[in-house]
N, C-alpha and C positions, 0 to 999 in steps of 0.2 A: 273427135280428137283424131288426128293422124298418128296411128300406133308406130309408124316407121320414123317419126320425126327425130327420135333420140340416137338413130343410127350413125348420124353424122359425127357424133361426139366419140365414137368407140375407137376409131383408128389412132387418135392421138392423145388418148386418155393419159397414158404414163408419162407423156412428156411435160404434163403440167407440174407433176410433183418434183420438187427439189429438195436436197436433203438439208434439214433444219429450217428454223424460221427466226433465228436471232442474228442480229448484227449485220455489219457491212458485208461479210463474205457471203452470208446466205442471199442478200440482195443481188450480188453479182451472179450467183449461181442461178437465181430466179430469172435473171433478164438476159444473160449472155447467149441463150440460144433462141430468144424470142423472134418470131418472124418479122420482117419489116412491116411497119404499120402504114396502112393506107390512110391518106389524108382524111377520108370520111369516117375512119373508125373512132369511136368516142373516147374521151379520156376522163379518168377520175379528176375531179377538180378540188376535192376537199383532202387536205394533207394532214391537218391537225387531229390528233387522237389515234392514228394509225401507229402500231407498235413495230419497230424493226423494219423488216422487208415486206410486211403484210400487204401495204398498198401496191408495191412493185409486184408482188405475185399475183394479186388480184387482177391487176391491169395485164399482166402476162396471160392470164386465163381469159379475159375479155378479148384480147387480140387473137388468142389462138382458136377459140371456139366460136366467137361472135361472128355473125353473118354481116355485120355492119350496116344493117338496115337495107340490104339489097333485095329483100324479099324472095330469095331463091333458096331452095333446100329446105330441110327440116329445121326447127327452131330448137337450140339446146334448152335444157329446162333448169331453172334456178328456183329453190324453195326457202322461204324465210319462216321461221317461228316469228311471233309478234311481240309478245310482253317481254320486255327487258332485253329485247334483240334489235327490234326497229325503233321502240320507244323506250324511254326510262320510265319504270313502274309498271302497273298492271292495269289494263283497261277493264278487266272483269272485276277486280276490286273497286275501280272507280265506279263501275255501273251498279254494283251492290250496294255501295255506300250511298249512291243517289237514290235508289229505290227505297232504301230504309229511311233516309232524310226526307223524302217526299211521300212516303206512305204509299207505295205502289205495289206491294206484295199482297197478294189475296189469300184469304182463308183457304187453307187446303180442303179438297173435296170432302164433304161430310164431317170436317173438323179433325180428320185422321191424318196426321203428319207422316204416317207410313207411306200414303200415297205420293208423297213428294221424292222419294227415294226408296228403291227397293233394298237399299243397304243401310237405311237408317235404323239405328238400334231402338230397342224398347225404351231405355232410360232417355234417349234424345228425343223420342217422340212425346214422352211423358213430360219432359222438361219444356219442350216447345208448347204442348197444350196447356200447361200451367201458366207460362209466362204470356201466352198469346191466345186469350180466350176467343172461341169462335164468334165471328161477326158477319153479318151479310155484306158489309163494306170491306174495303181493304184494311189491313192490319194498322193499328195506330202507332206505328213505329216513328211517325214524324212529330208526334205531339209531345209537348213539353210536359210531360205527366209521368208519375211513377209507373203507371200501367204501360205507357208508350215506351218509356226507357227500358223496362224490363223486357219486353218483348223484342226490342231492336238489340239489346245486350244478348239474349238468348240466340237469336238468328246469328248474330255477328260471331258469336262464339263457335257455333257449329260450323259455319262457313269457313271462318279464318283459322280456327284451331282444331277442327276435327274432333271437338269434345264440347260437352255442355259446360255451363258457367260453373257447375260443381265438379268438373274434370272428369266426367263419365265419357267413355269413348262413344262418339257419334255415329261412326260408320263401321261396318264390318262385313266380311264375307265376299270381297271384291278381288278380282284379279289386278295386282298392283303393276302389271306390265301393260295393261290396256285400259284401265279406269282410275280416275281420281274423283270419287264421289263429291267431294267439296267444289271441285270445278263444275262438275255436272249439275249439282244442285242449284247453282246460280240459273243456268238454262231452264231447269225444272220449276223454279220459283217465278218464272214469267208466264206461267199457266194462266190462261185466260185472256191474254193480250194478243192482239194481231201482231204480225211480223213488222208492220209499219210502225206500230205503237212501240214496240221494242227498239226499233230503230230511233225513234223520237227520244226515248229515255236515253239511249246511248249518245246521241247527239247533244243532248243538254248536258249530260255528265262530261262530255268532251269539252264543251265551251268553258264550263266552270273550271276544269282540270289545266286547261291550257291558259287561262286567264290568271290563275292562281300563281303566285311567286313560287320559285323553287324552295322546297323545304316546308311549304305551307301545310297546316294541319286543318281538319275539319272535324266536328263534333258528330259522332253517331251514337245514339243512346247515351251512356254515360262515359264513352271513350273518345280519345283523340286519336285520329288515324290519318294516313297519308291523303292529302288533297291536292296533289299536282301530278302532271304527266307532262313529258317533252318527247317530241320527236328527235331522234338522232340525226344530225346533219350528214354524218358519214354514211348512214344506211340510206338516206334519201338520195345522196348521190350515187351510192352503189346501184341502187335499184334503178334510177334514171339512166345510168351508163349501160347497165345490162340490158334494158329494154331498147335503148337506141342502137345497141349492138346486135339486136335480133333475138335476144333471149326470151323465152316464155317464162315470165315471173309470176310466182305464186306465193301467197300467204297461207301458212297452215297453223291455225291457232287452237289453243285449248280453252279459249273463251268462246262464248255463243257466237255462231256465225253471223247473225244480224249486227252484233256488237262490233265484231271484227271488220265487217263490211264498212261500217261508218267510219271507222279510223283509218282503214287501208286506202280509201279513196284519195286522201290527201297526199299519198305518195304514188299516185298514178296507178294503183292495182285495184281494177274494178271488182264488182261482186262476183263475176264469173271465175274470177282467179283467186278468191278468197274461200278457204275451207275453215270450218270451226264446228263447234258442237251444234248438231241440228235437232230441233224438237220435231216430233211427229204433230202434224197439224189436224184439227178436226173443226169443220165448219169455218175455215179460215183463221182459227186461232190456235196459239200454242198450247199443247198439252204437257204433262208432266213426263211424257214418255219421249225417247229419243230414237233417232235413226240409227240403223246398224250398219255394219260393214262385214264383209267376208262371210264367215259362217254365223254371225250375229244378226238376228232378224230384227226389223224395226219393232220398237217396243219392248225389246228384251233388256235395253237399258245397260248393257254390260261392256260396251266399248265405245270410247270417245276418241277425239283426236289427241292422244296422250300415248307416249312411248310407242309401243308396237301398233296402237291405234292409229298413230300418224302414218306410219307406213301404209297401213291398210287403205286409208282414206286417200293417200296420194295415188296408190296403185289403182284404186276403184275409180275416182274421179278425174285423174289426170291422165293415167295410162290406159284406162278403159278395161282393167282387169277385174273379172266378176268371180263371186263365189269363194271357196277355200284359197284359190291362188291368190288373192288379193292380200292375203295375210303373210305370204311368203316374199322374200327378196327376189326381185326380178332380174333378169339377164342385164348386164352391164350397159348393153347398148341402148337399153330403153330407160334407164334411170336417170335422175338429175345429175347434171354436171357439178352443180354448186348447191350448197346447204348452209344456212347459218342458224345459230341457236345459242341458248345460255344456260340450259339446264339438262338435268337427267331425262326430263320429259321429251327432250328432243333427240335422244341419243340414236334411235333406230333409223330415223330419216336422215340424220347427219352421217352415219356409217354407210348408208347406201349411196351417198354422193360419189361419184366417180372421179371428179377433178379435184376440187378443193373443198374443205369443210371448216367453216369459221366459227369458233367458240369463243364467246365472249365470257370472261372469267367472273363467275360469281361464286366460286368455292363449292361447286356441285361435284360430289365426289366421282361418280362413274364418268360423267362428261370429262372432267379434268384428267382423270387417270388415262382414259383413251387419248385424249388430245395431247398431254405431255408425252406419253409413250410413244405416239407418233410413228407407229410401225411401218406405214407405207409412205410416210413422207408428205401427206396430204392435208395435214391438219395445220390450221393457223389459230394461234391463241392471242387474244387481244383484250385488254383491260376494257371494262364498261367505259363509254365515252363520257358519262356525266357521273361524278362521284363514284369513281373506281374504287373497288376494294383494295386495301393494302395487302402485304405479304401474309399469307397463311403460314402461321408459325410451325404447325406440325405437317409432315408429309401426309398426302392423301393416302387412306388405308386402303389401297387398291388390292393388296394381297389377302385381305382379311373381311372386310366389311364394306367395301366400296360399291357392291352391286346389290340391288334390290331384287329378291326373287318374287315369283308370281304370288306367293302366299304372305309376303311381306317380310320375311326373314331376310337377314343381311349376310351376304357371302362374298368371295372374292370375284374380282373382275377378269374375265377370261377372254382370251383372243378366240379367233374363230376356230382354231385347232384345239381349243381346250386347254391351252397352257395359261398359266396365271400371270397377270401383269404385276410387276413389283411396285412397291410404294413409290409415288412420285412427288418430288419437292415442288413447290409453288415458285415459279421464276418469272412469270409475266403478270405484273401486278401495277396498281396505281400508286402514285407518289403523295396523293392526298388522301385524308381520312374522312369517310362520309360523315356528314353531320347527323347527330342524333335524330334529327326530324325526319331524316330519310331512310332510316334503317327498320322498315316493316317488312 
């Protein structure tokens, strides 16, 4: 990687920010000082679904920072979260459901479920062992039997709810700003398969979920779960336009990296530009241990591409920063110009973006507190492009419980200087109500 390629963005970073993001006035402010557009500079083509002046401001950013495919100078960087940012619904969930429906999860090493996650609690390990008796083959989660359904239900509960079917906490003792053990557990449960096989599973799940109608449900164990995924046309268009304009576009996902690679290829983002949860390999196969970043060693399993972990992996794999420095905010000239996300899991790498930050509104407290407060004028808020959420009735609790501390406690959302962000009203939302079938 060329470590100087971000410098081209530094001189004009403040010019991208315009005041506000609502209405016609903001549109005029976003475009009145835009430089003349060269004929060869690409334009966004999808207008439907963009709120207020958001499309105009994104185009302004493309025109100002893009190299328009001329191949000269350093490339500005753009980073996208994946689940519910580039697609509607969650590809990690889709893959887990497929693994359970097709019996592709192996018995843990020695029958000890603690080997699947260092954060798994004793009650969870016991519940899983009881529901999923050890077998030399894969677990019978695909079989239409009481034993198969019980095993599938227990795994599904631990993964999806972070608790056993009897409601005992399934994970404990982790840093909530760099690890989500439920997300990591999916990657860890691919133990014993090759990366190529995991990609094959993800491809099969992708085919099923794209073919299913919007709102479709599928049966896993005794439960009905979401059975469909769709790419957002608006994000396809944005990624295409950024790439044609000379941006270096990356996907940074909290799903397993092989899974994210399968899905990202369809929007023109190759494996080299896709970051996700990485397993440590042994003899060419996935293990239940994870690659580390910054001060976290491989196999320590305590940091994934999640909140501060996303920042670390971007710094390490894209900017070439090694060691403890990868966990810190880098100089503005080296950071991403643009970032897009939908959840608190994305907040650190979104805040690092120096030009614009796109937040898709899924009513996530910290993200929406920071986006609505919009202290530096660089945040864009947009409803989800498919089945957007309606208006949140109560203000976001920014001043009290909007922030998740490292130990999991809730506290106020603070600015960089330590001051507290006041509660924020929900003002950018959809006019349609999501169907019950889509609210998982």
